[in-house]
C-alpha positions as CSV (number, residue, x, y, z in Angstrom):
1,M,-213.6,-96.0,-68.5
2,R,-214.6,-96.3,-72.1
3,F,-212.0,-97.1,-74.8
4,T,-212.7,-95.4,-78.2
5,S,-209.9,-96.6,-80.4
6,Q,-206.9,-98.9,-80.3
7,T,-203.8,-99.2,-82.6
8,S,-200.5,-101.0,-82.3
9,S,-197.2,-100.3,-83.9
10,D,-193.5,-100.9,-83.1
11,G,-194.4,-103.1,-80.1
12,V,-196.6,-100.5,-78.4
13,T,-200.4,-100.4,-78.1
14,E,-202.1,-97.0,-78.0
15,Q,-205.7,-96.8,-76.6
16,F,-207.7,-93.6,-76.5
17,F,-210.3,-93.4,-73.7
18,T,-212.7,-91.2,-71.9
19,L,-213.4,-91.4,-68.2
20,D,-216.5,-89.3,-67.4
21,E,-215.5,-86.0,-69.2
22,I,-211.7,-86.7,-69.0
23,P,-210.1,-87.7,-72.4
24,G,-206.9,-89.6,-72.3
25,V,-204.5,-92.1,-73.9
26,L,-203.0,-95.3,-72.5
27,W,-199.8,-96.8,-74.0
28,T,-198.7,-100.3,-73.1
29,P,-196.3,-102.9,-74.5
30,E,-198.0,-104.8,-77.2
31,D,-199.8,-107.9,-75.8
32,P,-198.9,-107.1,-72.2
33,R,-199.4,-109.7,-69.5
34,G,-199.9,-109.0,-65.8
35,T,-199.1,-106.1,-63.5
36,R,-196.6,-103.5,-64.6
37,P,-195.3,-100.1,-63.4
38,L,-197.4,-97.1,-64.5
39,I,-196.2,-93.6,-65.4
40,L,-198.5,-90.6,-65.3
41,L,-197.4,-88.2,-68.0
42,G,-198.4,-84.5,-67.5
43,H,-198.2,-82.2,-70.6
44,G,-197.1,-78.5,-70.7
45,G,-199.2,-75.4,-70.9
46,G,-201.1,-74.9,-74.1
47,Q,-200.4,-78.6,-75.1
48,H,-202.4,-81.7,-74.8
49,K,-202.3,-85.5,-74.4
50,T,-201.1,-86.1,-78.0
51,A,-198.5,-83.3,-78.3
52,P,-195.5,-84.7,-80.2
53,G,-193.2,-84.6,-77.2
54,T,-195.7,-86.3,-75.0
55,V,-196.4,-89.2,-77.5
56,S,-192.6,-89.7,-78.2
57,R,-191.8,-89.9,-74.5
58,A,-194.8,-92.2,-73.8
59,R,-193.9,-94.6,-76.6
60,R,-190.3,-94.7,-75.4
61,Y,-191.4,-95.7,-71.9
62,A,-194.0,-98.2,-73.1
63,A,-191.4,-99.9,-75.4
64,D,-189.3,-100.5,-72.3
65,G,-192.2,-102.2,-70.4
66,F,-194.0,-99.5,-68.6
67,A,-197.7,-98.6,-68.9
68,V,-198.1,-94.8,-69.6
69,V,-201.2,-92.6,-69.4
70,A,-201.7,-89.0,-70.4
71,I,-204.8,-86.9,-70.1
72,D,-205.8,-83.5,-71.3
73,A,-205.5,-81.0,-68.4
74,P,-208.5,-78.9,-67.6
75,N,-209.1,-76.3,-70.3
76,H,-206.7,-78.0,-72.7
77,G,-206.9,-80.3,-75.7
78,D,-210.4,-81.8,-76.1
79,R,-211.6,-80.4,-72.8
80,P,-214.2,-77.5,-72.9
81,K,-212.8,-74.1,-72.1
82,D,-214.5,-72.1,-69.4
83,E,-214.7,-68.3,-69.1
84,G,-212.7,-68.1,-65.9
85,F,-209.7,-69.8,-67.5
86,G,-210.0,-67.4,-70.4
87,R,-209.7,-64.4,-68.1
88,V,-206.8,-66.0,-66.2
89,V,-204.9,-66.5,-69.4
90,A,-205.7,-63.0,-70.7
91,D,-204.5,-61.5,-67.4
92,M,-201.3,-63.6,-67.5
93,R,-200.5,-62.5,-71.1
94,A,-201.2,-58.8,-70.3
95,G,-199.0,-59.0,-67.2
96,M,-196.1,-60.6,-69.1
97,A,-196.4,-57.9,-71.8
98,A,-196.2,-55.3,-69.0
99,G,-193.0,-56.8,-67.7
100,E,-194.5,-58.4,-64.5
101,N,-192.8,-61.4,-62.9
102,P,-193.7,-64.3,-65.1
103,G,-193.3,-66.8,-62.3
104,A,-196.1,-65.3,-60.3
105,L,-198.3,-65.0,-63.4
106,V,-197.8,-68.6,-64.3
107,A,-198.4,-69.7,-60.7
108,G,-201.8,-68.0,-60.8
109,M,-202.8,-70.0,-63.9
110,H,-201.6,-73.3,-62.5
111,G,-203.4,-72.6,-59.2
112,Y,-206.6,-72.1,-61.1
113,L,-206.3,-75.6,-62.7
114,A,-204.7,-77.5,-59.9
115,S,-207.5,-78.7,-57.7
116,R,-209.5,-80.1,-60.6
117,A,-206.4,-81.6,-62.2
118,V,-205.5,-83.5,-59.0
119,A,-209.0,-85.0,-58.8
120,D,-208.8,-85.9,-62.5
121,W,-205.5,-87.7,-62.2
122,Q,-206.6,-89.6,-59.1
123,A,-209.7,-90.9,-60.8
124,V,-207.8,-91.9,-63.9
125,L,-205.1,-93.6,-61.8
126,T,-207.7,-95.7,-60.0
127,A,-209.5,-96.6,-63.3
128,V,-206.3,-97.6,-65.1
129,Q,-205.0,-99.8,-62.3
130,R,-208.2,-101.8,-62.5
131,L,-207.3,-102.9,-66.0
132,D,-205.9,-106.4,-66.3
133,H,-203.0,-105.3,-68.5
134,V,-201.8,-102.6,-66.0
135,G,-202.8,-103.7,-62.5
136,V,-201.8,-102.3,-59.1
137,G,-198.1,-101.8,-59.7
138,P,-195.8,-99.0,-58.6
139,V,-196.6,-95.5,-60.0
140,G,-194.4,-92.7,-61.2
141,Y,-195.2,-89.2,-62.4
142,C,-193.4,-87.2,-65.1
143,G,-194.3,-83.5,-65.8
144,L,-192.3,-80.4,-66.9
145,S,-193.4,-76.8,-66.9
146,M,-197.2,-76.9,-66.4
147,G,-196.9,-80.6,-66.0
148,C,-194.7,-79.8,-62.9
149,G,-197.1,-77.1,-61.7
150,L,-200.0,-79.5,-61.6
151,G,-197.9,-82.5,-60.7
152,I,-196.5,-81.2,-57.4
153,P,-199.9,-80.8,-55.8
154,L,-200.8,-84.3,-57.1
155,I,-197.7,-86.0,-55.7
156,A,-198.2,-84.2,-52.4
157,A,-201.8,-85.6,-52.2
158,E,-201.4,-89.0,-53.7
159,P,-199.5,-91.7,-51.8
160,R,-199.5,-94.2,-54.7
161,I,-196.9,-92.1,-56.6
162,R,-193.4,-93.4,-55.7
163,A,-191.0,-91.4,-57.9
164,A,-191.2,-88.3,-60.1
165,V,-189.5,-86.4,-62.9
166,L,-190.2,-82.7,-62.6
167,G,-188.8,-79.3,-63.5
168,L,-188.8,-76.2,-65.8
169,L,-190.8,-74.3,-63.1
170,G,-190.3,-71.9,-60.2
171,V,-191.2,-72.1,-56.6
172,Q,-194.0,-69.5,-56.5
173,G,-197.3,-71.1,-55.3
174,L,-195.7,-74.5,-54.8
175,A,-193.5,-74.3,-51.7
176,E,-196.0,-75.7,-49.3
177,D,-196.9,-78.8,-51.5
178,A,-193.2,-79.3,-52.4
179,A,-192.4,-79.5,-48.7
180,R,-194.8,-82.5,-48.5
181,I,-193.0,-84.5,-51.2
182,T,-190.6,-87.1,-50.0
183,V,-190.4,-89.5,-53.0
184,P,-187.3,-89.6,-55.1
185,V,-187.2,-86.8,-57.7
186,Q,-185.2,-86.0,-60.8
187,F,-185.5,-82.3,-61.5
188,L,-184.7,-80.5,-64.7
189,V,-183.5,-76.9,-65.1
190,Q,-182.8,-75.1,-68.4
191,W,-179.9,-72.7,-67.4
192,D,-181.0,-70.0,-69.9
193,D,-184.7,-70.4,-69.5
194,Q,-186.4,-67.2,-70.7
195,L,-189.8,-68.0,-69.0
196,V,-188.7,-69.3,-65.6
197,P,-185.8,-67.5,-63.8
198,R,-183.0,-69.9,-62.9
199,D,-183.0,-68.9,-59.2
200,E,-186.8,-69.7,-58.9
201,C,-186.2,-73.2,-60.4
202,L,-183.4,-73.8,-58.0
203,A,-185.6,-72.6,-55.1
204,L,-188.3,-75.1,-56.1
205,F,-185.7,-77.9,-56.1
206,D,-184.5,-76.8,-52.7
207,A,-188.1,-76.8,-51.4
208,L,-188.7,-80.5,-52.2
209,A,-188.4,-82.5,-49.0
210,S,-187.1,-85.6,-50.8
211,A,-184.1,-87.3,-49.3
212,E,-183.1,-88.4,-52.8
213,K,-183.3,-85.7,-55.4
214,T,-181.1,-85.0,-58.3
215,L,-180.7,-81.8,-60.3
216,H,-180.2,-82.0,-64.0
217,A,-179.2,-78.6,-65.5
218,N,-178.6,-78.1,-69.2
219,P,-177.8,-75.0,-71.2
220,G,-180.6,-73.6,-73.4
221,S,-184.0,-72.0,-73.3
222,H,-187.3,-73.3,-71.9
223,G,-188.0,-75.7,-74.8
224,D,-184.5,-76.9,-75.4
225,V,-184.4,-79.9,-73.0
226,P,-181.9,-82.4,-74.5
227,S,-183.4,-85.6,-75.9
228,F,-181.0,-87.7,-73.8
229,E,-182.9,-86.6,-70.7
230,V,-185.7,-88.9,-71.8
231,D,-183.3,-91.9,-71.5
232,S,-182.1,-90.6,-68.2
233,S,-185.6,-90.4,-66.9
234,L,-186.3,-93.9,-68.1
235,R,-183.3,-95.2,-66.1
236,F,-184.6,-93.2,-63.1
237,F,-188.0,-94.8,-63.3
238,A,-186.6,-98.3,-63.9
239,R,-184.5,-97.9,-60.7
240,H,-187.4,-96.7,-58.5
241,L,-190.4,-98.5,-60.0
242,S,-189.0,-102.0,-60.7
């Protein structure tokens, strides 16, 4: 892991890094000491590690004592774009324009990215936990929309993750991995989501095998998640990663 820059403000330190070809950002409390809980933060489709919503959430978590790491998903942000992904995205957009089921189209795109994304996250998790100011503490995952689509295979494969905030996605392509998830989950649904049908979101929530899972449903479209859900997720992680 190679750090390329570091800044501090409002009690939070922000460090940009690369791990092999993976670009990322680590946020920690300013002048941290010892082991602390770590949250992996997955961004949405078409976004990146420093999208405004990602940075705002990361800084909120870090100000409360967590370490937070975000990386660019494959074919996003500062990552190179491959021709195969370009074709997948073009097919997805054409299918949506033709009125095809958006859930199936989005699942195809997430499936294309998932195996590489899981390996990337596992490598970054190992590297970050080797840092003296993070350490081998409890780990959580937070990802909505595409962050959920890539996060569910990760959580199913990675035993170090102990709690997750997920949502804004349907069950297609994820049922098998969801059935392997047993950690506590807080799951968000936008009741008037124009991209993901409500019943498909509820089916994904139902597919999770977690004994402790909570559904948070709010009115509004896909991008209208209320800001108070960030505070709710912070309380959730504090409860399960303390």
